[in-house]
C-alpha positions in Angstrom: 0.0 0.0 0.0 1.4 3.5 -0.9 1.8 6.1 1.7 1.8 9.9 1.6 5.2 11.3 2.6 3.5 14.6 3.9 1.0 15.1 6.4 -0.8 17.6 4.1 -1.7 15.0 1.4 -2.5 16.3 -2.3 -5.7 15.4 -3.7 -3.9 13.2 -6.3 -1.7 11.2 -3.4 -5.3 10.7 -1.6 -6.8 9.4 -5.0 -3.6 7.2 -5.3 -3.9 6.0 -1.7 -7.5 5.2 -1.8 -7.5 3.2 -4.9 -4.6 1.0 -3.7 -6.5 0.6 -0.6 -9.6 -0.3 -2.6 -7.4 -2.6 -4.7 -6.0 -4.4 -1.5 -9.4 -4.9 0.1 -11.0 -6.3 -3.2 -7.9 -8.5 -3.7 -8.7 -9.9 -0.3 -12.5 -9.9 -0.5 -12.2 -12.7 -3.7 -9.9 -14.7 -1.8 -6.9 -14.2 -4.2 -8.6 -16.9 -6.5 -9.1 -17.1 -10.0 -12.4 -18.9 -9.8 -15.4 -18.7 -7.5 -15.0 -19.1 -3.7 -18.1 -21.4 -4.1 -15.7 -24.3 -4.0 -14.1 -23.2 -0.6 -17.6 -22.4 1.1 -18.9 -25.9 0.2 -15.8 -27.4 1.7 -16.2 -24.9 5.1 -19.8 -26.6 5.2 -18.5 -30.1 4.6 -16.1 -29.9 7.3 -18.1 -28.3 9.9 -20.9 -31.1 9.2 -18.6 -33.7 10.2 -16.0 -31.7 12.6 -17.1 -29.2 15.5 -15.7 -25.7 14.6 -12.4 -24.6 16.1 -10.8 -21.8 14.1 -7.6 -23.1 14.0 -8.1 -26.8 13.3 -10.7 -26.4 10.8 -8.9 -23.5 8.7 -6.2 -26.4 8.4 -9.0 -29.1 7.6 -10.7 -26.8 5.1 -7.5 -25.7 3.5 -6.4 -29.3 2.8 -9.8 -30.4 1.5 -9.4 -27.3 -1.0 -6.2 -28.6 -1.9 -7.2 -32.0 -2.6 -9.9 -31.2 -4.8 -7.1 -29.0 -6.7 -8.0 -25.9 -5.4 -5.1 -23.4 -5.1 -5.6 -21.7 -1.3 -3.6 -20.6 1.6 -4.6 -20.9 5.4 -4.4 -17.4 5.1 -7.5 -17.5 2.6 -9.2 -19.8 4.4 -8.8 -18.1 7.8 -10.0 -14.9 6.0 -13.0 -16.5 4.8 -13.8 -18.0 8.4 -13.0 -14.8 10.2 -15.3 -13.1 7.7 -18.0 -15.5 8.4 -17.7 -15.1 12.1 -17.6 -11.1 11.8 -20.9 -11.4 10.2 -22.3 -13.1 13.2 -22.4 -16.8 11.9 -22.7 -18.9 14.8 -20.8 -22.6 13.3 -22.6 -25.7 14.7 -26.1 -24.5 15.0 -27.5 -26.3 12.1 -27.3 -23.0 9.4 -23.9 -23.9 7.7 -25.7 -24.4 4.6 -23.1 -23.3 1.6 -26.1 -21.0 0.6 -26.4 -19.3 3.8 -22.4 -19.1 4.2 -22.2 -17.6 0.9 -24.8 -14.8 1.4 -23.2 -14.1 4.5 -19.8 -13.8 3.2 -21.1 -11.6 0.4 -23.1 -9.4 2.6 -19.9 -9.1 4.8 -17.9 -7.9 1.7 -20.4 -5.5 0.5 -20.2 -4.0 4.1 -16.5 -3.9 4.3 -17.0 -2.3 0.8 -19.3 0.7 2.2 -17.3 0.9 5.5 -14.6 1.9 3.6 -16.9 4.3 1.7 -16.1 3.0 -1.7 -18.5 3.2 -4.5 -20.0 0.0 -5.5 -22.1 -0.1 -8.6 -24.6 -3.0 -9.8 -21.9 -4.6 -11.6 -19.4 -4.6 -8.7 -22.3 -5.8 -6.7 -23.1 -8.7 -9.1 -19.0 -9.5 -9.4 -19.1 -10.1 -5.7 -22.1 -12.1 -5.9 -21.1 -14.5 -8.7 -17.7 -14.8 -6.8 -19.4 -15.5 -3.4 -22.7 -17.0 -3.8 
């Protein structure tokens, strides 16, 4: 992320910093993948259906499941996806761990983060996030 050198930032510098921040956030939102995150959400659902949810252990198991399915993903990315679900208020193990609900909560959280950062999210961007996470 580019930082401006002076406290009195020029408008151009602020625009550059904001764009950099937006790019970084969007990269995290889509888990640095070149295909939809649906595979990861399905793996989370499969894991918590058979094992009790514990953040560190679930992260490891989901990453291993994804890799076994041919999906290139790191534990950091899986942890980020799980944290996003937890921060959205999801409680694992309450019978609501369906891929559809997990994807909806992930989408709502991602769009909420964008809104909190005052990013302008048009219909095309919303549709893109929905395609990635739903």
